[in-house]
C-alpha positions as CSV (number, residue, x, y, z in Angstrom):
1,M,23.6,-20.1,-9.1
2,N,24.5,-16.8,-8.4
3,A,22.7,-13.6,-7.4
4,E,22.2,-12.4,-11.0
5,A,20.5,-15.5,-11.9
6,Y,17.9,-15.2,-9.1
7,N,17.2,-11.7,-10.0
8,N,15.6,-13.0,-13.1
9,L,12.9,-14.7,-10.8
10,D,12.1,-12.0,-8.6
11,Q,8.5,-11.5,-7.0
12,T,7.4,-9.1,-4.4
13,T,5.7,-10.6,-1.3
14,R,2.5,-10.1,-2.6
15,G,3.6,-11.7,-6.1
16,A,4.6,-14.4,-4.2
17,I,1.5,-15.0,-2.5
18,E,-0.6,-14.7,-5.7
19,T,2.1,-17.3,-7.3
20,I,1.3,-19.8,-4.4
21,K,-2.5,-19.2,-5.0
22,L,-2.1,-19.8,-8.8
23,G,-0.1,-23.0,-8.2
24,Y,-2.7,-24.1,-6.1
25,R,-5.4,-23.7,-8.8
26,T,-3.2,-25.2,-11.4
27,V,-3.6,-29.0,-11.9
28,D,-1.3,-30.8,-14.3
29,C,-2.0,-33.7,-16.5
30,Y,-1.8,-36.2,-13.7
31,G,-4.2,-34.3,-11.3
32,Y,-1.5,-32.7,-9.1
33,R,-1.2,-29.3,-8.2
34,Q,1.8,-27.0,-8.9
35,S,4.1,-26.4,-5.9
36,V,6.0,-23.2,-5.3
37,L,9.3,-23.0,-3.8
38,L,10.2,-19.6,-2.1
39,M,13.8,-18.5,-2.2
40,G,15.5,-15.3,-0.9
41,Q,17.7,-13.9,1.9
42,P,17.3,-14.5,5.6
43,G,14.6,-12.6,7.2
44,V,12.8,-11.4,3.8
45,G,9.5,-12.9,4.6
46,K,9.2,-16.3,3.2
47,T,7.3,-18.2,5.8
48,M,5.1,-15.0,6.4
49,V,4.3,-15.0,2.8
50,S,3.4,-18.4,3.2
51,V,1.3,-18.2,6.2
52,Q,-0.4,-15.2,4.5
53,A,-1.1,-17.2,1.4
54,A,-2.6,-20.1,3.4
55,K,-4.8,-17.6,4.9
56,E,-6.2,-16.4,1.5
57,L,-6.8,-20.0,0.3
58,D,-8.6,-20.8,3.5
59,L,-5.9,-23.3,4.3
60,K,-4.3,-24.3,7.8
61,P,-0.7,-23.3,7.7
62,L,1.5,-26.2,9.1
63,V,5.4,-25.5,8.9
64,I,7.7,-28.5,9.1
65,S,11.6,-28.0,9.1
66,P,13.6,-30.9,7.7
67,S,16.7,-29.5,8.6
68,S,15.8,-30.0,12.1
69,H,15.1,-33.8,11.9
70,D,17.1,-36.9,11.1
71,S,16.2,-38.7,7.9
72,V,14.7,-41.1,9.9
73,D,11.9,-38.8,11.0
74,I,10.8,-38.1,7.5
75,K,11.9,-40.8,5.1
76,L,11.0,-43.2,2.4
77,P,9.0,-46.4,3.5
78,Y,11.1,-48.9,5.5
79,V,10.4,-53.0,5.4
80,E,9.3,-54.8,8.2
81,S,8.9,-58.4,8.2
82,R,7.4,-60.7,10.9
83,F,5.6,-63.9,11.1
84,N,1.8,-64.5,11.4
85,F,-0.3,-66.6,13.6
86,F,0.2,-69.5,11.0
87,G,4.3,-69.0,11.1
88,R,4.1,-67.4,7.8
89,K,6.3,-64.4,6.9
90,K,4.6,-61.0,6.3
91,T,6.2,-57.9,4.9
92,E,4.9,-54.5,5.3
93,Y,6.1,-51.1,4.0
94,K,6.0,-48.6,6.4
95,V,6.8,-44.7,6.9
96,A,8.5,-43.6,10.5
97,A,5.6,-43.1,12.9
98,H,7.3,-39.9,13.9
99,A,6.6,-38.3,10.4
100,I,3.1,-38.9,10.3
101,G,2.1,-38.8,14.1
102,D,4.1,-35.6,15.0
103,L,4.5,-33.7,11.6
104,L,2.3,-34.5,8.9
105,P,-1.6,-33.9,9.1
106,R,-4.0,-36.8,8.9
107,S,-7.0,-34.6,8.5
108,G,-8.3,-31.2,7.3
109,R,-7.1,-28.7,4.4
110,H,-3.6,-27.9,5.1
111,L,-0.7,-25.7,3.6
112,L,2.0,-27.8,4.1
113,I,5.4,-25.4,4.5
114,I,8.7,-27.3,4.2
115,D,10.9,-24.7,5.7
116,D,14.6,-24.3,5.1
117,I,14.6,-27.2,2.6
118,T,18.0,-26.0,1.2
119,N,19.5,-26.8,4.7
120,C,18.1,-30.4,4.8
121,P,20.4,-33.2,4.5
122,V,21.4,-34.5,1.2
123,D,19.9,-38.1,1.9
124,M,16.5,-36.4,2.7
125,Q,16.1,-34.4,-0.5
126,A,15.0,-38.1,-2.1
127,T,12.3,-38.4,0.6
128,L,10.8,-34.9,-0.2
129,Y,10.5,-35.6,-4.1
130,S,7.0,-37.3,-3.8
131,L,5.8,-35.4,-0.7
132,V,6.4,-32.2,-3.2
133,Y,5.1,-33.7,-6.2
134,D,1.9,-35.5,-5.2
135,G,1.4,-35.1,-1.4
136,T,2.6,-38.7,-0.9
137,L,5.2,-40.1,1.8
138,G,5.6,-43.8,0.9
139,P,2.6,-46.2,-0.1
140,S,0.9,-45.5,3.5
141,Y,0.9,-41.7,3.8
142,K,-0.9,-38.9,1.5
143,I,-1.7,-35.4,2.7
144,P,-5.5,-34.7,3.3
145,E,-7.5,-34.0,0.3
146,G,-7.6,-30.1,-0.6
147,S,-4.3,-29.6,1.0
148,H,-1.1,-28.4,-0.8
149,V,2.8,-28.4,-0.2
150,I,5.4,-25.6,-0.8
151,A,8.7,-25.1,0.5
152,C,11.0,-22.2,1.5
153,G,14.8,-22.0,1.2
154,N,17.7,-19.8,1.2
155,R,20.6,-19.3,-1.7
156,V,23.8,-20.6,-1.4
157,F,25.5,-17.1,-1.4
158,D,23.5,-16.0,1.6
159,R,25.7,-17.4,4.2
160,C,23.4,-19.9,5.8
161,N,24.8,-23.3,5.1
162,A,22.6,-23.5,2.5
163,A,23.1,-26.2,-0.5
164,E,21.6,-26.4,-4.0
165,L,18.8,-28.6,-4.5
166,S,19.1,-31.6,-6.6
167,A,17.9,-30.8,-10.3
168,A,15.2,-33.6,-9.7
169,L,13.7,-31.9,-6.8
170,K,13.9,-28.3,-8.4
171,D,11.9,-29.7,-11.2
172,R,9.0,-30.3,-8.9
173,F,8.8,-26.4,-8.1
174,I,7.9,-23.2,-9.7
175,T,11.1,-21.1,-8.1
176,I,10.7,-17.8,-7.4
177,N,13.0,-15.4,-5.6
178,V,11.2,-13.2,-2.8
179,K,12.1,-9.5,-3.1
180,P,11.6,-7.0,-0.4
181,N,9.7,-4.0,-1.0
182,K,9.1,-1.5,1.7
183,R,5.4,-0.4,0.7
184,I,4.0,-3.7,0.4
185,W,5.7,-4.7,3.6
186,L,4.2,-1.8,5.5
187,D,0.6,-2.0,3.7
188,D,0.0,-5.9,4.0
189,F,1.8,-6.8,7.0
190,A,3.2,-3.8,9.3
191,Y,0.0,-2.0,9.8
192,E,-2.1,-5.2,9.6
193,N,0.3,-6.7,12.5
194,N,0.4,-3.4,14.7
195,V,4.2,-3.3,14.0
196,H,5.5,-0.4,16.4
197,H,4.6,3.0,15.0
198,T,8.1,4.3,15.7
199,V,9.4,1.5,13.6
200,T,6.7,2.2,10.6
201,S,6.8,6.0,10.9
202,W,10.7,5.9,10.6
203,I,10.6,3.7,7.4
204,E,7.6,5.9,5.9
205,G,9.8,8.9,6.4
206,V,13.4,7.8,5.1
207,S,13.3,8.9,1.8
208,D,16.1,6.6,0.6
209,A,14.4,3.5,2.1
210,E,12.9,2.3,-0.9
211,D,16.4,0.8,-2.3
212,K,17.9,0.0,0.9
213,F,15.2,-1.1,3.2
214,L,14.4,-4.8,3.7
215,R,17.5,-6.0,1.9
216,G,19.9,-6.6,4.8
217,V,21.2,-3.1,3.9
218,D,24.2,-3.4,6.5
219,G,25.5,-6.4,5.0
220,N,24.1,-6.8,1.3
221,D,26.4,-5.7,-1.2
222,E,25.4,-5.7,-4.9
223,N,26.3,-9.5,-5.2
224,G,24.0,-10.5,-2.2
225,S,26.5,-11.5,0.4
226,F,26.5,-10.1,3.8
227,D,28.9,-8.0,5.1
228,P,31.3,-10.1,7.2
229,V,32.1,-7.6,9.9
230,D,28.5,-6.8,11.0
231,P,27.6,-9.3,13.4
232,A,23.7,-8.4,12.6
233,I,22.1,-9.1,9.4
234,G,20.7,-5.8,8.6
235,L,17.4,-4.4,8.1
236,T,15.1,-7.1,6.8
237,P,11.4,-7.5,7.2
238,R,11.8,-9.9,10.1
239,S,14.4,-7.7,11.7
240,A,12.3,-4.7,11.6
241,Y,9.3,-6.5,13.0
242,R,11.5,-7.9,16.0
243,L,12.4,-4.3,16.7
244,G,9.1,-3.1,16.9
245,E,8.3,-5.9,19.4
246,L,11.4,-4.9,21.5
247,L,10.0,-1.3,21.7
248,K,6.4,-2.5,23.3
249,Q,8.5,-3.5,26.2
250,N,9.8,-1.6,29.1
251,I,13.5,-1.2,28.4
252,H,15.8,-1.6,31.3
253,T,17.9,1.8,31.6
254,S,21.1,-0.2,32.0
255,I,20.9,-1.3,28.2
256,D,22.7,0.8,25.7
257,L,20.2,1.5,23.0
258,P,22.5,2.3,20.4
259,S,24.0,-1.3,20.8
260,L,20.7,-3.0,20.8
261,F,19.3,-1.4,17.8
262,R,22.6,-2.1,16.1
263,G,22.3,-5.8,17.3
264,V,18.7,-6.0,15.9
265,I,18.9,-4.2,12.6
266,G,22.6,-3.8,11.7
267,R,25.3,-1.0,12.3
268,K,23.8,1.7,9.7
269,A,20.4,1.1,10.1
270,G,20.5,0.7,13.8
271,D,22.4,4.2,14.1
272,A,20.2,5.8,11.8
273,F,17.0,4.6,13.9
274,Y,18.7,5.5,17.1
275,E,19.0,9.5,15.7
276,Y,15.4,9.2,14.7
277,Y,14.3,7.5,18.1
278,Q,16.4,10.0,20.2
279,N,14.2,12.9,19.2
280,R,12.0,12.7,22.2
281,K,10.2,15.9,21.1
282,V,8.5,13.8,18.4
283,F,7.7,10.9,20.4
284,D,6.6,12.7,23.5
285,N,4.2,15.0,21.3
286,V,2.8,11.8,19.5
287,R,2.1,10.5,22.8
288,R,0.1,13.4,23.9
289,I,-1.7,13.8,20.7
290,L,-2.9,10.1,20.7
291,N,-4.3,10.5,24.3
292,G,-5.8,14.0,23.6
293,E,-3.3,15.7,26.1
294,P,-2.1,19.5,25.1
295,Y,1.1,19.3,23.1
296,D,4.1,21.9,22.4
297,N,3.3,24.9,20.3
298,G,5.2,26.4,17.6
299,L,6.5,23.2,16.4
300,E,9.1,23.2,13.5
301,Y,8.0,21.9,9.9
302,S,10.5,19.0,10.1
303,T,9.1,18.0,13.5
304,I,5.5,18.2,12.1
305,Y,6.6,16.0,9.2
306,M,7.8,13.2,11.6
307,I,5.0,13.9,14.0
308,T,2.3,13.1,11.1
309,N,3.9,10.0,10.0
310,S,3.9,8.4,13.5
311,L,0.2,9.5,13.9
312,V,-0.8,7.9,10.5
313,A,1.2,4.6,11.7
314,A,-0.7,4.7,14.9
315,V,-4.2,5.7,14.2
316,D,-7.2,3.6,15.0
317,K,-10.7,4.1,16.0
318,S,-9.8,5.0,19.9
319,N,-7.6,7.8,18.8
320,I,-8.9,9.0,15.3
321,K,-10.8,12.1,16.8
322,N,-7.2,13.3,18.5
323,I,-5.3,13.0,15.3
324,E,-8.0,14.9,13.2
325,R,-8.0,17.6,15.5
326,F,-4.1,17.7,15.2
327,F,-4.0,17.8,11.6
328,E,-6.7,20.5,11.4
329,Q,-4.7,22.8,13.5
330,E,-1.2,22.3,12.5
331,C,-1.2,20.8,9.1
332,D,-1.3,22.4,5.6
333,D,-3.7,21.0,2.5
334,E,-0.8,18.9,1.4
335,K,-0.1,17.0,4.6
336,K,-3.7,16.3,5.2
337,S,-4.3,15.2,1.8
338,L,-1.2,12.9,2.0
339,A,-2.6,11.5,5.6
340,A,-6.2,11.0,4.0
341,F,-4.6,8.9,1.4
342,K,-2.2,6.7,3.8
343,I,-5.1,6.2,6.2
344,H,-7.2,5.1,3.3
345,K,-4.8,2.7,2.1
346,R,-4.6,1.0,5.7
347,D,-8.3,0.8,6.0
348,S,-9.9,-2.2,3.6
349,T,-12.9,-1.2,4.5
350,S,-12.6,2.2,3.1
351,K,-14.3,3.8,6.0
352,L,-11.1,5.5,7.0
353,F,-11.5,4.4,10.6
354,G,-15.1,6.0,11.1
355,S,-13.6,9.5,10.3
356,K,-15.8,11.9,8.3
357,Y,-13.1,14.3,8.4
358,F,-10.6,12.4,6.5
359,R,-12.9,10.7,4.1
360,E,-14.1,14.0,2.9
361,I,-10.4,15.1,2.2
362,Y,-9.6,11.9,0.5
363,L,-12.7,11.9,-1.9
364,K,-11.9,15.7,-2.6
365,N,-8.2,14.8,-3.4
366,S,-8.0,11.3,-4.4
367,N,-7.4,11.7,-8.0
368,L,-4.6,14.3,-7.3
369,I,-3.0,12.1,-4.8
370,A,-3.0,8.8,-6.9
371,G,-2.0,10.7,-10.0
């Protein structure tokens, strides 16, 4: 199946989460829930989507990867014959103890996530039929009541050594193609998980990022294949998160930063981020503002723009007053309104992190901004 065919199955990460929840609520004529197969490029966030869906369904996520196990670990029942006390032959059907004891849950409500299903051995696909369809593995195992099974996989053209699933296995899924989305990733994941504000502010401020961001821009051409000359996969949800985690560490001066950034998010994105990161004037001032320290006077318009994006990305209850002070002194009404709207989007309780200042701006301008 080519990239164009998968494009007809596109769902954003939020759409994928809601599809999993829909499948969990939908029961067929045999009483079985509808399993979902999440397909998409490496790093797009399929596992993250699955874990978030488990959270919203109040299920405990449990990720297993058949591709890292032999068929004997997760398999159809085998026959064991032995003689009982009276010398009579007794035949028993069993499932590998490793599968039940170490991989599959015996109690509690779980979302069982079969990861990298397209990379598992062909002989294991038949084993997974019943596990996906009705939650059973042979005659002796069934997932606990209230649990559910979904799967994640890569497409053949993603260069992940993935193989097409058999028609019989695909027939047991609702198949969707997870499509990256800048806005949803920022609002639903990055801010919720405290991705480093340098990364989120950069992504917020890059005007052409909507079409490129989170699609492996450095290696993803229109056919969906990766650039063979770039050793890194490019800018994806996973690589953006990893970049943010690296920036939280003390990076030794011997490390070449451009090479480091290229190695995490690809050549083009890495160079663009390094240029942004190099603007010490922005980040030094952001640090000072967040800490309530004096910052540079006479800042240029473009510098203020980058600073405001960084402040909105870094806002929390401990620094909100310092951020308010900066916006009041340095920003025009348009920047204040946009900041209030973005902060409101981040704040699920609609309390704007306890900021009366931004709340009043938001309420005054919400219709204009939303429109």
